[in-house]
C-alpha positions as CSV (number, residue, x, y, z in Angstrom):
1,M,-0.1,0.2,0.1
2,G,3.0,2.7,0.7
3,A,4.1,2.5,-2.8
4,P,1.2,3.9,-4.6
5,A,0.9,6.8,-1.9
6,N,4.3,7.7,-2.2
7,A,4.1,7.9,-6.0
8,D,1.0,10.0,-5.6
9,V,3.1,12.2,-3.2
10,V,5.7,12.8,-5.3
11,L,2.9,13.3,-8.5
12,R,1.6,16.3,-6.3
13,E,5.2,17.2,-5.3
14,I,6.4,17.7,-9.3
15,E,2.7,19.6,-10.3
16,D,3.1,21.9,-7.5
17,E,6.5,23.0,-8.9
18,L,5.6,22.9,-12.4
19,I,2.9,25.7,-11.2
20,V,5.7,27.5,-9.3
21,A,8.0,27.6,-12.0
22,G,5.6,28.1,-14.9
23,T,4.4,31.0,-12.6
24,N,7.6,32.5,-12.3
25,L,8.3,32.1,-15.6
26,L,5.2,34.1,-16.7
27,K,6.8,36.9,-14.1
28,L,9.5,37.9,-16.1
29,R,10.0,41.0,-17.9
30,F,11.3,42.4,-20.7
31,S,13.6,44.0,-18.5
32,S,14.7,41.3,-16.3
33,S,18.2,40.2,-16.5
34,C,19.8,37.3,-18.0
35,D,20.6,35.5,-14.8
36,E,17.8,36.1,-13.6
37,V,15.7,34.7,-16.8
38,I,18.7,31.7,-16.8
39,A,18.0,31.0,-13.3
40,R,14.0,30.4,-14.1
41,L,14.3,28.6,-17.2
42,L,16.8,26.1,-15.2
43,R,14.2,25.5,-12.4
44,A,12.0,24.8,-15.6
45,E,13.8,23.1,-17.4
46,A,14.7,20.7,-14.5
47,I,11.1,19.8,-13.4
48,L,10.1,19.0,-17.2
49,K,12.6,16.5,-17.4
50,R,10.8,14.8,-14.4
51,V,7.1,14.6,-16.2
52,G,6.2,11.9,-17.8
53,Q,3.9,12.4,-21.2
54,V,0.6,13.6,-20.3
55,K,-1.4,10.9,-22.4
56,D,-0.6,8.7,-19.1
57,S,-0.6,11.9,-16.9
58,P,-4.0,12.8,-14.9
59,M,-6.2,16.0,-16.0
60,H,-4.5,17.9,-12.8
61,M,-0.7,16.8,-14.3
62,K,-2.0,18.6,-17.5
63,K,-3.6,21.5,-15.6
64,A,-0.5,21.9,-13.7
65,L,1.8,22.4,-16.9
66,V,-0.2,25.5,-18.2
67,P,1.7,28.2,-16.9
68,I,5.2,27.0,-18.3
69,I,3.7,25.9,-21.9
70,T,1.9,29.4,-22.0
71,A,5.5,31.5,-20.5
72,L,7.9,29.6,-22.9
73,I,6.0,30.8,-26.0
74,R,6.0,34.4,-25.3
75,D,8.2,36.7,-27.1
76,K,10.2,37.8,-23.9
77,L,11.6,33.8,-24.0
78,L,10.8,32.7,-27.4
79,K,12.6,35.8,-29.2
80,H,15.3,36.4,-26.7
81,R,18.7,37.2,-28.0
82,D,21.0,35.8,-25.4
83,E,22.5,32.9,-26.7
84,N,22.1,31.0,-23.7
85,V,18.4,31.9,-22.8
86,Q,17.6,30.7,-26.5
87,V,19.4,26.9,-26.3
88,I,17.5,26.5,-22.5
89,V,14.6,28.0,-24.2
90,G,14.9,25.4,-26.8
91,S,15.8,22.6,-24.6
92,C,12.5,23.5,-22.3
93,L,10.7,23.2,-25.5
94,N,11.9,20.0,-26.4
95,Q,10.7,18.9,-23.4
96,A,7.2,20.2,-23.9
97,T,7.2,18.9,-27.4
98,R,8.0,15.1,-25.8
99,I,5.5,15.6,-22.7
100,T,2.6,16.2,-25.1
101,A,3.6,13.9,-27.9
102,P,2.2,13.0,-30.1
103,Q,0.3,15.8,-29.8
104,Q,1.5,19.5,-30.8
105,P,1.7,21.9,-27.7
106,Y,1.2,24.4,-29.5
107,M,-0.5,25.9,-32.7
108,D,1.0,25.7,-36.1
109,D,2.7,29.1,-36.7
110,Q,3.8,28.6,-32.9
111,M,5.4,25.7,-34.2
112,R,6.9,26.7,-37.1
113,D,8.8,29.4,-34.8
114,I,9.9,26.9,-32.4
115,F,11.4,24.6,-35.0
116,R,13.3,27.4,-35.8
117,L,14.8,27.9,-32.8
118,F,15.7,24.3,-32.8
119,M,17.8,24.7,-36.2
120,V,19.4,28.0,-34.5
121,V,20.4,25.9,-31.1
122,L,21.2,23.2,-33.8
123,R,23.5,25.8,-35.9
124,G,25.2,27.0,-32.8
125,Q,25.9,24.0,-30.4
126,L,26.3,21.1,-32.0
127,S,29.9,21.8,-33.0
128,R,31.1,22.2,-29.3
129,L,31.2,19.3,-28.9
130,T,30.7,19.4,-25.0
131,G,29.1,21.3,-22.4
132,D,25.7,21.7,-21.1
133,N,24.0,23.3,-24.1
134,Y,26.2,20.8,-26.4
135,D,24.3,18.1,-24.3
136,R,20.8,20.2,-24.9
137,A,21.5,20.4,-29.0
138,V,22.3,16.5,-29.0
139,K,18.7,15.8,-27.2
140,I,17.0,18.2,-29.6
141,L,18.2,16.2,-32.6
142,H,17.4,12.7,-30.7
143,F,14.2,14.0,-30.4
144,M,13.1,14.8,-33.7
145,G,14.2,11.3,-34.9
146,L,13.0,9.3,-31.8
147,G,9.8,11.2,-30.8
148,R,9.2,11.4,-34.5
149,T,8.9,15.8,-33.8
150,V,10.4,16.0,-37.7
151,L,7.0,14.5,-38.3
152,I,5.4,17.8,-37.3
153,M,7.9,19.9,-39.7
154,M,6.1,17.8,-42.7
155,D,3.0,18.7,-41.4
156,L,3.4,22.0,-41.1
157,G,4.5,22.4,-44.7
158,I,8.3,24.3,-43.5
159,D,9.9,22.1,-46.2
160,Q,13.0,24.5,-46.9
161,M,13.7,24.3,-43.7
162,I,13.9,20.8,-43.7
163,V,16.4,20.9,-46.7
164,D,18.5,23.2,-45.0
165,M,18.4,20.9,-42.2
166,F,19.8,18.2,-44.3
167,Q,22.1,20.6,-46.0
168,F,23.2,21.0,-42.0
169,F,23.7,17.5,-41.4
170,F,26.0,16.9,-44.4
171,D,27.9,20.1,-44.1
172,T,28.7,19.9,-40.1
173,I,29.3,15.9,-39.4
174,S,32.3,15.1,-39.2
175,P,35.5,12.8,-37.4
176,N,35.0,15.1,-34.6
177,Y,31.5,13.7,-33.5
178,P,30.7,10.4,-31.7
179,P,28.7,7.9,-33.6
180,V,25.9,9.1,-31.6
181,I,25.3,12.1,-33.7
182,F,25.4,10.3,-37.1
183,Q,23.1,8.0,-35.8
184,Y,20.6,10.6,-34.8
185,M,21.4,12.6,-38.1
186,E,20.7,9.3,-40.2
187,D,17.4,8.6,-38.3
188,V,15.7,11.9,-38.8
189,M,17.0,11.9,-42.6
190,T,15.7,8.7,-42.9
191,L,12.3,9.2,-41.4
192,V,11.4,12.3,-43.2
193,I,12.2,10.4,-46.3
194,E,10.4,7.3,-45.9
195,E,7.5,9.3,-44.5
196,S,7.5,11.8,-47.8
197,D,4.8,11.8,-50.1
198,E,7.0,12.0,-52.8
199,V,10.6,13.0,-52.5
200,S,11.6,16.6,-54.2
201,L,14.6,17.6,-55.8
202,E,15.0,19.9,-53.6
203,L,15.3,17.5,-50.7
204,L,17.3,15.1,-52.9
205,T,19.7,17.7,-53.7
206,P,22.2,17.7,-50.9
207,L,22.1,14.2,-51.0
208,L,23.2,13.7,-54.1
209,D,26.0,16.2,-53.3
210,S,27.3,14.3,-50.3
211,V,27.9,10.8,-52.2
212,R,29.8,12.6,-55.1
213,M,32.6,10.5,-55.5
214,D,35.1,13.6,-54.9
215,N,33.5,14.1,-51.5
216,K,34.6,10.5,-50.4
217,N,38.0,12.5,-49.8
218,V,36.6,15.7,-49.2
219,S,34.4,15.0,-46.4
220,P,34.5,11.2,-45.7
221,V,31.4,11.3,-42.7
222,S,29.5,13.3,-44.6
223,W,30.0,10.8,-47.9
224,E,29.0,8.4,-45.8
225,L,26.1,9.6,-43.8
226,G,24.8,10.1,-47.2
227,K,25.5,6.5,-48.7
228,T,23.9,5.0,-45.5
229,V,20.6,7.5,-45.9
230,F,20.8,6.3,-49.8
231,E,21.1,2.4,-48.5
232,K,18.2,2.5,-45.7
233,C,15.8,4.3,-48.3
234,S,16.7,3.0,-51.6
235,T,13.4,1.6,-52.5
236,K,11.8,5.3,-51.6
237,L,14.6,6.7,-53.5
238,Q,14.5,5.0,-56.5
239,P,11.7,6.3,-58.3
240,Y,12.8,10.1,-58.0
241,L,16.3,9.7,-58.9
242,G,16.4,8.9,-62.3
243,E,14.0,12.3,-62.7
244,A,16.5,13.9,-60.5
245,V,19.5,13.0,-62.5
246,K,18.1,14.3,-65.6
247,K,16.8,17.7,-64.6
248,M,19.9,18.2,-62.9
249,K,22.2,16.5,-66.4
250,L,24.3,14.9,-63.9
251,E,26.5,12.0,-64.8
252,V,26.0,9.4,-62.3
253,N,29.6,7.5,-62.6
254,D,30.8,10.5,-60.5
255,Y,28.6,9.1,-57.7
256,D,29.0,6.6,-55.4
257,E,27.8,2.9,-56.9
258,I,24.1,3.3,-54.9
259,V,23.4,5.9,-57.1
260,V,24.8,3.9,-60.2
261,S,22.8,0.6,-59.0
262,L,19.8,2.6,-58.2
263,C,19.5,4.4,-61.9
264,Q,19.8,0.8,-63.4
265,D,17.0,-0.6,-64.9
266,P,16.5,-4.6,-63.3
267,S,14.9,-5.8,-66.4
268,N,17.6,-5.0,-68.9
269,E,20.6,-3.9,-66.3
270,N,20.6,-0.8,-69.0
271,M,21.3,2.8,-67.7
272,V,18.1,4.4,-67.5
273,C,19.4,7.8,-65.8
274,L,22.8,7.7,-67.4
275,L,23.5,10.6,-69.3
276,T,26.5,10.8,-71.4
């Protein structure tokens, strides 16, 4: 009998802390110092990490989340100019997205702003390779694949942001990164491709650029990332690859053998998209 009672006590404590943390964020002013903003955000971040998914939570937990959810989307936090504030806000919003999954926590226009912030955090922090802000960026990247939040990006129609994200992955990945970063990037790109109704030329372009044979020497990890995505998504990509190669006037022999094989007609082994 003791365990359920203790669990209820912990749950109530978390709810109370959520309300306090959210209320304190709502009280922030545009004139509040960065130190004060960061201190309150860190408290909110810590308590959000302790919250399970809303779909498994009682109604009073959902109500306790309202102040924090409301505060995070306000301009004084979402559009704050301080880099550390931006990263911690992004981390809190990542937690909010995790908690409310599979439902999105905000309206579509607000979610577009949130994903823009996620991209700012990834671009600014992943290259650091160490530190709290780097860890926050890694968690955002991880949950985009694990939590399938990248699918929300697709539903929002922010296609150019997704293309830019692919390009960022290929431009950024390097031997300095731990293998898990390679895996998370691969997960996100594979999920986008496999869940797309159709694969656009714009999305294929950075993928094709990554597997050019000359890129194998210039950026071998980027080349390996592109090749891995091609291999995992070969069935999905093949119907679009021929048209892309023709439109871009590419010579497939300049690319990795995975491109050559996907441009091959299995019935007669002739190249269907090789341009000479």
